[in-house]
Backbone atoms as SQL, in Angstrom:
CREATE TABLE atoms (id INTEGER PRIMARY KEY, chain TEXT, resi INTEGER, resn TEXT, atom TEXT, x REAL, y REAL, z REAL);
INSERT INTO atoms VALUES
  (1, 'A', 1, 'MET', 'N', 138.547, 87.171, 115.019),
  (2, 'A', 1, 'MET', 'CA', 138.137, 88.073, 113.967),
  (3, 'A', 1, 'MET', 'C', 139.450, 87.979, 112.858),
  (4, 'A', 2, 'SER', 'N', 138.781, 87.888, 111.328),
  (5, 'A', 2, 'SER', 'CA', 139.418, 87.654, 110.332),
  (6, 'A', 2, 'SER', 'C', 139.767, 89.144, 109.362),
  (7, 'A', 3, 'ARG', 'N', 140.782, 89.171, 108.933),
  (8, 'A', 3, 'ARG', 'CA', 141.494, 90.239, 108.237),
  (9, 'A', 3, 'ARG', 'C', 140.922, 90.519, 106.915),
  (10, 'A', 4, 'ILE', 'N', 140.582, 91.929, 106.282),
  (11, 'A', 4, 'ILE', 'CA', 140.420, 91.914, 104.888),
  (12, 'A', 4, 'ILE', 'C', 141.226, 91.801, 104.150),
  (13, 'A', 5, 'ASN', 'N', 141.300, 91.070, 103.120),
  (14, 'A', 5, 'ASN', 'CA', 142.463, 91.149, 102.238),
  (15, 'A', 5, 'ASN', 'C', 142.011, 92.071, 100.755),
  (16, 'A', 6, 'ALA', 'N', 143.005, 92.926, 100.923),
  (17, 'A', 6, 'ALA', 'CA', 142.779, 94.210, 99.828),
  (18, 'A', 6, 'ALA', 'C', 142.745, 93.649, 98.468),
  (19, 'A', 7, 'THR', 'N', 143.288, 92.468, 97.995),
  (20, 'A', 7, 'THR', 'CA', 143.610, 91.741, 96.910),
  (21, 'A', 7, 'THR', 'C', 141.731, 91.072, 96.232),
  (22, 'A', 8, 'GLU', 'N', 141.356, 91.040, 97.892),
  (23, 'A', 8, 'GLU', 'CA', 140.052, 90.327, 97.130),
  (24, 'A', 8, 'GLU', 'C', 138.804, 91.170, 96.718),
  (25, 'A', 9, 'LEU', 'N', 139.117, 92.711, 97.317),
  (26, 'A', 9, 'LEU', 'CA', 138.154, 93.633, 96.910),
  (27, 'A', 9, 'LEU', 'C', 137.770, 94.048, 95.308),
  (28, 'A', 10, 'THR', 'N', 136.947, 94.120, 94.919),
  (29, 'A', 10, 'THR', 'CA', 136.482, 95.215, 93.986),
  (30, 'A', 10, 'THR', 'C', 135.675, 95.737, 93.801),
  (31, 'A', 11, 'ILE', 'N', 135.409, 96.623, 92.505),
  (32, 'A', 11, 'ILE', 'CA', 134.326, 97.688, 92.264),
  (33, 'A', 11, 'ILE', 'C', 133.502, 97.408, 91.291),
  (34, 'A', 12, 'THR', 'N', 132.352, 97.363, 91.640),
  (35, 'A', 12, 'THR', 'CA', 131.069, 97.384, 90.704),
  (36, 'A', 12, 'THR', 'C', 129.958, 98.423, 90.263),
  (37, 'A', 13, 'ASN', 'N', 129.593, 98.130, 89.720),
  (38, 'A', 13, 'ASN', 'CA', 128.345, 99.331, 89.220),
  (39, 'A', 13, 'ASN', 'C', 127.044, 98.983, 89.931),
  (40, 'A', 14, 'ASP', 'N', 126.655, 98.336, 90.833),
  (41, 'A', 14, 'ASP', 'CA', 125.410, 97.861, 91.347),
  (42, 'A', 14, 'ASP', 'C', 124.919, 99.272, 92.062),
  (43, 'A', 15, 'PRO', 'N', 123.699, 99.309, 91.574),
  (44, 'A', 15, 'PRO', 'CA', 122.805, 100.244, 92.487),
  (45, 'A', 15, 'PRO', 'C', 122.524, 99.783, 94.115),
  (46, 'A', 16, 'TYR', 'N', 122.571, 100.801, 94.682),
  (47, 'A', 16, 'TYR', 'CA', 122.086, 100.383, 96.104),
  (48, 'A', 16, 'TYR', 'C', 120.719, 100.248, 96.199),
  (49, 'A', 17, 'ILE', 'N', 120.489, 99.136, 97.113),
  (50, 'A', 17, 'ILE', 'CA', 118.881, 98.715, 97.107),
  (51, 'A', 17, 'ILE', 'C', 118.699, 98.773, 98.575),
  (52, 'A', 18, 'SER', 'N', 117.744, 99.922, 98.900),
  (53, 'A', 18, 'SER', 'CA', 117.361, 99.874, 100.472),
  (54, 'A', 18, 'SER', 'C', 116.729, 98.897, 100.864),
  (55, 'A', 19, 'GLY', 'N', 116.487, 98.749, 102.240),
  (56, 'A', 19, 'GLY', 'CA', 116.058, 97.459, 102.882),
  (57, 'A', 19, 'GLY', 'C', 116.908, 96.421, 102.799),
  (58, 'A', 20, 'ARG', 'N', 116.059, 95.376, 103.872),
  (59, 'A', 20, 'ARG', 'CA', 117.288, 94.286, 103.489),
  (60, 'A', 20, 'ARG', 'C', 116.629, 93.514, 102.657),
  (61, 'A', 21, 'ILE', 'N', 117.376, 92.217, 101.962),
  (62, 'A', 21, 'ILE', 'CA', 117.166, 91.648, 101.093),
  (63, 'A', 21, 'ILE', 'C', 117.191, 90.319, 101.894),
  (64, 'A', 22, 'VAL', 'N', 116.027, 89.648, 102.120),
  (65, 'A', 22, 'VAL', 'CA', 116.199, 88.326, 102.719),
  (66, 'A', 22, 'VAL', 'C', 115.291, 87.197, 101.896),
  (67, 'A', 23, 'ARG', 'N', 116.241, 86.381, 101.527),
  (68, 'A', 23, 'ARG', 'CA', 115.615, 84.948, 101.146),
  (69, 'A', 23, 'ARG', 'C', 115.140, 84.098, 102.254),
  (70, 'A', 24, 'SER', 'N', 114.420, 83.251, 101.839),
  (71, 'A', 24, 'SER', 'CA', 113.890, 82.482, 102.760),
  (72, 'A', 24, 'SER', 'C', 114.378, 80.863, 102.474),
  (73, 'A', 25, 'LYS', 'N', 114.483, 79.733, 103.206),
  (74, 'A', 25, 'LYS', 'CA', 114.732, 78.575, 102.927),
  (75, 'A', 25, 'LYS', 'C', 113.569, 77.777, 101.854),
  (76, 'A', 26, 'TYR', 'N', 112.393, 78.573, 101.930),
  (77, 'A', 26, 'TYR', 'CA', 111.040, 78.046, 101.155),
  (78, 'A', 26, 'TYR', 'C', 110.977, 78.794, 99.617),
  (79, 'A', 27, 'ASP', 'N', 112.068, 79.902, 99.357),
  (80, 'A', 27, 'ASP', 'CA', 111.549, 80.513, 98.015),
  (81, 'A', 27, 'ASP', 'C', 111.851, 79.836, 96.971),
  (82, 'A', 28, 'PRO', 'N', 112.671, 78.902, 96.723),
  (83, 'A', 28, 'PRO', 'CA', 112.993, 78.110, 95.599),
  (84, 'A', 28, 'PRO', 'C', 111.220, 77.162, 95.291),
  (85, 'A', 29, 'ILE', 'N', 110.746, 77.050, 96.393),
  (86, 'A', 29, 'ILE', 'CA', 109.318, 76.083, 96.291),
  (87, 'A', 29, 'ILE', 'C', 108.329, 76.956, 95.811),
  (88, 'A', 30, 'PHE', 'N', 108.159, 78.293, 96.359),
  (89, 'A', 30, 'PHE', 'CA', 106.983, 79.251, 96.597),
  (90, 'A', 30, 'PHE', 'C', 107.192, 79.956, 95.351),
  (91, 'A', 31, 'GLU', 'N', 108.265, 79.786, 94.661),
  (92, 'A', 31, 'GLU', 'CA', 108.026, 80.610, 93.201),
  (93, 'A', 31, 'GLU', 'C', 107.825, 79.523, 92.242),
  (94, 'A', 32, 'GLN', 'N', 107.850, 78.234, 92.457),
  (95, 'A', 32, 'GLN', 'CA', 107.390, 77.368, 91.473),
  (96, 'A', 32, 'GLN', 'C', 105.505, 76.937, 91.426),
  (97, 'A', 33, 'ILE', 'N', 105.399, 77.359, 92.667),
  (98, 'A', 33, 'ILE', 'CA', 103.527, 76.953, 93.373),
  (99, 'A', 33, 'ILE', 'C', 102.939, 77.814, 92.094),
  (100, 'A', 34, 'GLU', 'N', 101.491, 77.549, 91.724),
  (101, 'A', 34, 'GLU', 'CA', 100.614, 78.132, 91.145),
  (102, 'A', 34, 'GLU', 'C', 99.095, 77.737, 91.714),
  (103, 'A', 35, 'VAL', 'N', 98.513, 78.835, 91.607),
  (104, 'A', 35, 'VAL', 'CA', 97.038, 78.524, 92.072),
  (105, 'A', 35, 'VAL', 'C', 96.730, 77.415, 91.894),
  (106, 'A', 36, 'GLY', 'N', 96.090, 76.919, 93.430),
  (107, 'A', 36, 'GLY', 'CA', 95.241, 75.730, 92.938),
  (108, 'A', 36, 'GLY', 'C', 96.300, 74.132, 93.154),
  (109, 'A', 37, 'GLN', 'N', 97.496, 74.432, 93.407),
  (110, 'A', 37, 'GLN', 'CA', 98.332, 73.464, 93.591),
  (111, 'A', 37, 'GLN', 'C', 98.778, 73.228, 94.789),
  (112, 'A', 38, 'ARG', 'N', 99.022, 72.224, 95.418),
  (113, 'A', 38, 'ARG', 'CA', 99.620, 71.859, 96.573),
  (114, 'A', 38, 'ARG', 'C', 101.161, 71.477, 96.818),
  (115, 'A', 39, 'ILE', 'N', 101.292, 71.952, 97.818),
  (116, 'A', 39, 'ILE', 'CA', 102.864, 71.677, 98.452),
  (117, 'A', 39, 'ILE', 'C', 102.550, 70.512, 99.447),
  (118, 'A', 40, 'VAL', 'N', 103.471, 69.345, 99.267),
  (119, 'A', 40, 'VAL', 'CA', 103.308, 68.250, 99.863),
  (120, 'A', 40, 'VAL', 'C', 104.508, 68.570, 101.023),
  (121, 'A', 41, 'CYS', 'N', 104.158, 68.570, 102.350),
  (122, 'A', 41, 'CYS', 'CA', 105.147, 68.588, 103.358),
  (123, 'A', 41, 'CYS', 'C', 105.008, 67.271, 104.279),
  (124, 'A', 42, 'PRO', 'N', 105.759, 67.132, 105.106),
  (125, 'A', 42, 'PRO', 'CA', 105.587, 66.176, 106.233),
  (126, 'A', 42, 'PRO', 'C', 104.282, 66.080, 107.163),
  (127, 'A', 43, 'GLN', 'N', 103.798, 65.586, 107.608),
  (128, 'A', 43, 'GLN', 'CA', 102.634, 65.443, 108.510),
  (129, 'A', 43, 'GLN', 'C', 102.978, 66.069, 109.549),
  (130, 'A', 44, 'GLY', 'N', 102.209, 67.270, 110.045),
  (131, 'A', 44, 'GLY', 'CA', 102.070, 67.957, 111.251),
  (132, 'A', 44, 'GLY', 'C', 102.867, 68.972, 110.952),
  (133, 'A', 45, 'THR', 'N', 103.526, 69.364, 109.893),
  (134, 'A', 45, 'THR', 'CA', 104.267, 70.845, 108.989),
  (135, 'A', 45, 'THR', 'C', 103.086, 71.493, 108.289),
  (136, 'A', 46, 'ALA', 'N', 102.071, 71.298, 108.266),
  (137, 'A', 46, 'ALA', 'CA', 101.678, 72.175, 107.013),
  (138, 'A', 46, 'ALA', 'C', 101.046, 73.707, 108.047),
  (139, 'A', 47, 'ALA', 'N', 100.579, 73.746, 108.840),
  (140, 'A', 47, 'ALA', 'CA', 100.360, 74.656, 109.322),
  (141, 'A', 47, 'ALA', 'C', 101.359, 76.038, 109.330),
  (142, 'A', 48, 'ARG', 'N', 102.208, 75.444, 110.005),
  (143, 'A', 48, 'ARG', 'CA', 103.661, 76.635, 110.154),
  (144, 'A', 48, 'ARG', 'C', 104.303, 76.632, 108.856),
  (145, 'A', 49, 'LEU', 'N', 104.022, 75.891, 107.680),
  (146, 'A', 49, 'LEU', 'CA', 104.280, 76.269, 106.099),
  (147, 'A', 49, 'LEU', 'C', 103.220, 77.056, 105.480),
  (148, 'A', 50, 'ALA', 'N', 101.853, 76.906, 105.997),
  (149, 'A', 50, 'ALA', 'CA', 101.058, 77.808, 105.570),
  (150, 'A', 50, 'ALA', 'C', 101.283, 79.147, 105.725),
  (151, 'A', 51, 'VAL', 'N', 101.756, 79.425, 107.201),
  (152, 'A', 51, 'VAL', 'CA', 101.800, 80.885, 107.572),
  (153, 'A', 51, 'VAL', 'C', 102.899, 81.393, 106.911),
  (154, 'A', 52, 'GLN', 'N', 104.017, 80.927, 106.656),
  (155, 'A', 52, 'GLN', 'CA', 105.107, 81.247, 105.950),
  (156, 'A', 52, 'GLN', 'C', 104.871, 81.506, 104.418),
  (157, 'A', 53, 'PHE', 'N', 104.120, 80.960, 104.031),
  (158, 'A', 53, 'PHE', 'CA', 103.462, 80.849, 102.628),
  (159, 'A', 53, 'PHE', 'C', 102.386, 82.195, 102.357),
  (160, 'A', 54, 'ARG', 'N', 101.828, 82.423, 103.501),
  (161, 'A', 54, 'ARG', 'CA', 100.798, 83.352, 103.302),
  (162, 'A', 54, 'ARG', 'C', 101.942, 84.853, 103.313),
  (163, 'A', 55, 'LYS', 'N', 102.959, 85.050, 104.200),
  (164, 'A', 55, 'LYS', 'CA', 103.796, 85.965, 104.382),
  (165, 'A', 55, 'LYS', 'C', 104.544, 86.450, 103.211),
  (166, 'A', 56, 'TRP', 'N', 105.065, 85.259, 102.368),
  (167, 'A', 56, 'TRP', 'CA', 105.866, 84.960, 101.136),
  (168, 'A', 56, 'TRP', 'C', 104.869, 85.816, 100.115),
  (169, 'A', 57, 'LEU', 'N', 103.428, 85.265, 100.164),
  (170, 'A', 57, 'LEU', 'CA', 102.686, 85.830, 98.969),
  (171, 'A', 57, 'LEU', 'C', 102.499, 87.582, 99.425),
  (172, 'A', 58, 'ALA', 'N', 102.189, 87.820, 100.632),
  (173, 'A', 58, 'ALA', 'CA', 102.045, 89.408, 101.032),
  (174, 'A', 58, 'ALA', 'C', 103.324, 90.054, 100.532),
  (175, 'A', 59, 'SER', 'N', 104.513, 89.672, 100.914),
  (176, 'A', 59, 'SER', 'CA', 105.917, 90.224, 100.494),
  (177, 'A', 59, 'SER', 'C', 105.798, 90.472, 99.099),
  (178, 'A', 60, 'HIS', 'N', 105.280, 89.734, 98.205),
  (179, 'A', 60, 'HIS', 'CA', 105.684, 89.726, 96.580),
  (180, 'A', 60, 'HIS', 'C', 104.406, 90.259, 95.915),
  (181, 'A', 61, 'GLY', 'N', 103.375, 91.031, 96.689),
  (182, 'A', 61, 'GLY', 'CA', 102.877, 91.479, 96.248),
  (183, 'A', 61, 'GLY', 'C', 101.362, 90.911, 95.836),
  (184, 'A', 62, 'TYR', 'N', 100.969, 90.097, 96.256),
  (185, 'A', 62, 'TYR', 'CA', 99.723, 89.275, 96.384),
  (186, 'A', 62, 'TYR', 'C', 98.882, 89.461, 97.471),
  (187, 'A', 63, 'SER', 'N', 97.875, 89.710, 96.964),
  (188, 'A', 63, 'SER', 'CA', 96.522, 90.345, 97.799),
  (189, 'A', 63, 'SER', 'C', 95.071, 89.473, 97.637),
  (190, 'A', 64, 'ASP', 'N', 94.252, 89.328, 98.512),
  (191, 'A', 64, 'ASP', 'CA', 93.480, 88.487, 98.563),
  (192, 'A', 64, 'ASP', 'C', 93.294, 87.136, 98.330),
  (193, 'A', 65, 'VAL', 'N', 94.308, 86.716, 98.834),
  (194, 'A', 65, 'VAL', 'CA', 95.009, 85.358, 98.676),
  (195, 'A', 65, 'VAL', 'C', 94.170, 84.306, 99.346),
  (196, 'A', 66, 'GLU', 'N', 93.843, 82.946, 99.703),
  (197, 'A', 66, 'GLU', 'CA', 93.258, 82.153, 100.379),
  (198, 'A', 66, 'GLU', 'C', 94.326, 80.949, 100.516),
  (199, 'A', 67, 'VAL', 'N', 95.140, 80.584, 101.511),
  (200, 'A', 67, 'VAL', 'CA', 95.787, 79.613, 101.607),
  (201, 'A', 67, 'VAL', 'C', 95.474, 78.728, 102.652),
  (202, 'A', 68, 'LYS', 'N', 94.991, 77.666, 102.202),
  (203, 'A', 68, 'LYS', 'CA', 94.832, 76.515, 103.253),
  (204, 'A', 68, 'LYS', 'C', 95.766, 75.381, 103.245),
  (205, 'A', 69, 'ALA', 'N', 95.575, 74.727, 104.639),
  (206, 'A', 69, 'ALA', 'CA', 96.423, 73.974, 105.384),
  (207, 'A', 69, 'ALA', 'C', 95.727, 72.703, 106.000),
  (208, 'A', 70, 'ARG', 'N', 96.161, 71.506, 105.402),
  (209, 'A', 70, 'ARG', 'CA', 95.743, 70.203, 106.079),
  (210, 'A', 70, 'ARG', 'C', 96.786, 69.430, 106.582),
  (211, 'A', 71, 'GLU', 'N', 96.822, 68.947, 107.843),
  (212, 'A', 71, 'GLU', 'CA', 98.134, 68.083, 108.384),
  (213, 'A', 71, 'GLU', 'C', 98.206, 66.702, 107.989),
  (214, 'A', 72, 'ARG', 'N', 96.978, 66.514, 107.641),
  (215, 'A', 72, 'ARG', 'CA', 97.441, 64.926, 107.100),
  (216, 'A', 72, 'ARG', 'C', 96.220, 64.543, 105.937),
  (217, 'A', 73, 'CYS', 'N', 96.999, 64.344, 104.796),
  (218, 'A', 73, 'CYS', 'CA', 95.793, 63.782, 103.790),
  (219, 'A', 73, 'CYS', 'C', 95.778, 62.593, 103.560),
  (220, 'A', 74, 'ALA', 'N', 95.112, 62.286, 102.093),
  (221, 'A', 74, 'ALA', 'CA', 94.841, 60.639, 102.043),
  (222, 'A', 74, 'ALA', 'C', 96.246, 60.074, 101.961),
  (223, 'A', 75, 'ASP', 'N', 97.192, 60.523, 101.503),
  (224, 'A', 75, 'ASP', 'CA', 98.470, 59.631, 101.209),
  (225, 'A', 75, 'ASP', 'C', 99.244, 59.625, 102.343),
  (226, 'A', 76, 'GLY', 'N', 98.829, 60.439, 103.722),
  (227, 'A', 76, 'GLY', 'CA', 99.258, 60.338, 104.929),
  (228, 'A', 76, 'GLY', 'C', 100.495, 61.740, 105.132),
  (229, 'A', 77, 'GLN', 'N', 100.540, 62.598, 104.026),
  (230, 'A', 77, 'GLN', 'CA', 101.479, 63.668, 104.296),
  (231, 'A', 77, 'GLN', 'C', 100.385, 65.085, 104.553),
  (232, 'A', 78, 'GLY', 'N', 101.131, 65.831, 104.933),
  (233, 'A', 78, 'GLY', 'CA', 100.454, 67.292, 104.951),
  (234, 'A', 78, 'GLY', 'C', 100.066, 67.956, 103.739),
  (235, 'A', 79, 'GLY', 'N', 99.562, 69.166, 103.855),
  (236, 'A', 79, 'GLY', 'CA', 99.695, 69.889, 102.362),
  (237, 'A', 79, 'GLY', 'C', 99.053, 71.277, 102.702),
  (238, 'A', 80, 'VAL', 'N', 99.262, 71.754, 101.586),
  (239, 'A', 80, 'VAL', 'CA', 99.214, 73.805, 101.595),
  (240, 'A', 80, 'VAL', 'C', 98.875, 73.639, 100.096),
  (241, 'A', 81, 'TRP', 'N', 97.649, 74.550, 99.998),
  (242, 'A', 81, 'TRP', 'CA', 97.222, 75.004, 99.101),
  (243, 'A', 81, 'TRP', 'C', 96.970, 76.343, 98.801),
  (244, 'A', 82, 'TRP', 'N', 97.210, 76.774, 97.446),
  (245, 'A', 82, 'TRP', 'CA', 97.036, 78.524, 97.355),
  (246, 'A', 82, 'TRP', 'C', 95.934, 78.423, 96.672),
  (247, 'A', 83, 'LEU', 'N', 94.645, 78.895, 97.343),
  (248, 'A', 83, 'LEU', 'CA', 93.322, 79.354, 96.404),
  (249, 'A', 83, 'LEU', 'C', 93.063, 80.650, 96.373),
  (250, 'A', 84, 'ALA', 'N', 93.634, 81.031, 95.439),
  (251, 'A', 84, 'ALA', 'CA', 93.357, 82.678, 95.243),
  (252, 'A', 84, 'ALA', 'C', 91.818, 83.068, 94.870),
  (253, 'A', 85, 'GLY', 'N', 91.879, 83.961, 95.787),
  (254, 'A', 85, 'GLY', 'CA', 90.278, 84.638, 95.168),
  (255, 'A', 85, 'GLY', 'C', 89.025, 83.938, 95.564),
  (256, 'A', 86, 'GLU', 'N', 89.233, 82.831, 96.489),
  (257, 'A', 86, 'GLU', 'CA', 87.937, 81.900, 97.174),
  (258, 'A', 86, 'GLU', 'C', 87.157, 82.399, 98.143),
  (259, 'A', 87, 'LYS', 'N', 86.175, 82.478, 98.383),
  (260, 'A', 87, 'LYS', 'CA', 85.875, 83.139, 99.379),
  (261, 'A', 87, 'LYS', 'C', 85.184, 82.301, 100.314),
  (262, 'A', 88, 'LYS', 'N', 84.815, 82.727, 101.499),
  (263, 'A', 88, 'LYS', 'CA', 84.452, 81.814, 102.614),
  (264, 'A', 88, 'LYS', 'C', 83.128, 81.475, 102.126),
  (265, 'A', 89, 'ALA', 'N', 82.261, 80.512, 102.381),
  (266, 'A', 89, 'ALA', 'CA', 80.972, 80.020, 102.289),
  (267, 'A', 89, 'ALA', 'C', 80.149, 81.047, 103.355),
  (268, 'A', 90, 'GLN', 'N', 79.408, 81.365, 102.909),
  (269, 'A', 90, 'GLN', 'CA', 78.391, 82.442, 103.490),
  (270, 'A', 90, 'GLN', 'C', 77.228, 81.506, 104.625),
  (271, 'A', 91, 'THR', 'N', 77.512, 81.978, 105.755),
  (272, 'A', 91, 'THR', 'CA', 76.572, 81.742, 106.637),
  (273, 'A', 91, 'THR', 'C', 75.842, 82.863, 107.699),
  (274, 'A', 92, 'ARG', 'N', 74.809, 82.048, 108.256),
  (275, 'A', 92, 'ARG', 'CA', 73.977, 83.004, 109.204),
  (276, 'A', 92, 'ARG', 'C', 74.661, 84.169, 109.758),
  (277, 'A', 93, 'TRP', 'N', 75.667, 84.039, 109.889),
  (278, 'A', 93, 'TRP', 'CA', 76.545, 84.849, 111.023),
  (279, 'A', 93, 'TRP', 'C', 77.926, 85.695, 110.103),
  (280, 'A', 94, 'ASN', 'N', 78.092, 84.841, 109.333),
  (281, 'A', 94, 'ASN', 'CA', 79.171, 85.634, 108.671),
  (282, 'A', 94, 'ASN', 'C', 78.816, 86.637, 107.231),
  (283, 'A', 95, 'THR', 'N', 77.508, 86.661, 107.113),
  (284, 'A', 95, 'THR', 'CA', 77.156, 87.688, 105.973),
  (285, 'A', 95, 'THR', 'C', 77.397, 89.115, 106.311),
  (286, 'A', 96, 'PRO', 'N', 77.587, 90.062, 105.311),
  (287, 'A', 96, 'PRO', 'CA', 77.704, 91.281, 105.466),
  (288, 'A', 96, 'PRO', 'C', 76.620, 91.706, 106.478),
  (289, 'A', 97, 'GLY', 'N', 76.810, 92.614, 107.621),
  (290, 'A', 97, 'GLY', 'CA', 75.983, 93.604, 108.191),
  (291, 'A', 97, 'GLY', 'C', 75.670, 92.709, 109.156),
  (292, 'A', 98, 'ASN', 'N', 75.529, 91.388, 109.373),
  (293, 'A', 98, 'ASN', 'CA', 74.830, 90.299, 110.488),
  (294, 'A', 98, 'ASN', 'C', 76.031, 90.210, 111.431),
  (295, 'A', 99, 'LYS', 'N', 75.476, 89.886, 112.880),
  (296, 'A', 99, 'LYS', 'CA', 76.740, 90.252, 113.655),
  (297, 'A', 99, 'LYS', 'C', 75.864, 88.782, 114.682),
  (298, 'A', 100, 'ALA', 'N', 76.648, 88.209, 115.193),
  (299, 'A', 100, 'ALA', 'CA', 76.626, 86.873, 116.062),
  (300, 'A', 100, 'ALA', 'C', 75.632, 87.829, 117.197),
  (301, 'A', 101, 'PRO', 'N', 74.488, 87.281, 117.722),
  (302, 'A', 101, 'PRO', 'CA', 74.134, 87.965, 118.757),
  (303, 'A', 101, 'PRO', 'C', 74.713, 87.747, 120.110),
  (304, 'A', 102, 'LEU', 'N', 74.397, 88.734, 120.998),
  (305, 'A', 102, 'LEU', 'CA', 75.596, 88.976, 122.012),
  (306, 'A', 102, 'LEU', 'C', 74.912, 88.268, 123.342),
  (307, 'A', 103, 'ARG', 'N', 75.287, 87.496, 124.164),
  (308, 'A', 103, 'ARG', 'CA', 74.798, 86.663, 125.356),
  (309, 'A', 103, 'ARG', 'C', 75.229, 87.532, 126.710),
  (310, 'A', 104, 'LYS', 'N', 74.068, 87.689, 127.562),
  (311, 'A', 104, 'LYS', 'CA', 74.189, 88.284, 128.586),
  (312, 'A', 104, 'LYS', 'C', 74.938, 87.375, 129.701),
  (313, 'A', 105, 'ALA', 'N', 76.029, 88.228, 130.175),
  (314, 'A', 105, 'ALA', 'CA', 77.030, 87.654, 130.912),
  (315, 'A', 105, 'ALA', 'C', 76.306, 86.847, 132.077),
  (316, 'A', 106, 'THR', 'N', 76.346, 85.657, 132.945),
  (317, 'A', 106, 'THR', 'CA', 75.907, 85.258, 134.043),
  (318, 'A', 106, 'THR', 'C', 76.615, 85.112, 135.080);
């Protein structure tokens, strides 16, 4: 256990901030990306990076965002895209008010 050196202590007027201040290792890259851009990542890591990016966007106040991941692109690398506001293609089963038919258990 190390001891506190009293000569290294200082007093500031910084206000108290409730909650934890957590910075991830991805913050510098996530702060730079804009809608429609791709984050190039090593092959096989895109899904994990996309999960982190979704969490980061939610914690920074973004809502209704679409984040897509692809494990292997044409250049041999993985990719994560931020596609804000894009909606899923309408199919017969995911249209509003339409549910997939239930099958009787056999």
